[in-house]
N, C-alpha and C positions, 0 to 999 in steps of 0.2 A: 766397292773396293779403291784405293788411294792409286793414283797413277803418276808418273814423272812428266811433265811439261817441259819440252824442249823449244825454246824459243830462237829463232833464227832469223835476226836482221838481217835482209840482204838487199846489194846494190852491186850490179854488174859481177854477179858470183854464179852465173847458170853453170860453168862447168865443175865448179867445187859442190854444188847441188846434187848435180848427177851421181855424183860419188858418195858425198857425206850424207845423204839421208838412207840409203842402203847400209852403209856401213854402220849408222847409231842404230837402226832396225835389226842388225844382225849381231849387234854386241850388248845391247843392253837388255838386261834379263829381267826386268820388271816392266808391269804394263805402262807405255810412253806415248804420249801425242807429241805429235812436233807440229809447231807452230811455225810458217814460213811468213814473214812479215817484209811485204817487198816496197820497193819507194818508187816503182815505176810499172804498174799493171801488163803495160804493152811492151816492156823491155823483154830481153831474152831470157833475163831471170824470172820473170813474171811469169813467160810461157812455161819454162822448165818446172816452175814448182806448181803451177797449175795440173802440169803432165804427173807430177809426183802425188800430187792430192787424189789424182784416178787411179793409180797405181797402188798405193797405199793407203789403206782406208783410215790411218790414223794420223795422215797428213793434213792440217787444214793451213789455206794460204789467206793471210788478210791484207790489206793494203796500209801502207804507213800513213800517219797523219801528216799533213801537208808542211814542209819548212822545220821539223820536228828534231830530225837528225836522227841518229842512233836511241840515244834515250827515249825517245818520243815512241819509236819502232819495238823498243824492249819493253814499255810500259802499256803499249795497245795490246802486244801478244800476251801479255801477263792476265791484262784486264779481261781477254776471251779466252783464256786456257780454262778448260774444264775441270 
């Protein structure tokens, strides 16, 4: 079965992630995977992303490539989407 992959490149977005992931899971009516690509794993965004991955089986967390910015984070998420 096909599924939708939502790629979220994040940097300093811990507060938004806490709300966005549950909203996405509650409103998308097709199978979905959420790939969160964090720039600094030790950041608050990284901690929140890892917690969400524990709470939601369809959430995965990746580390963004160094010095790549948002485009590299999106490409990394796309390459790793299932």
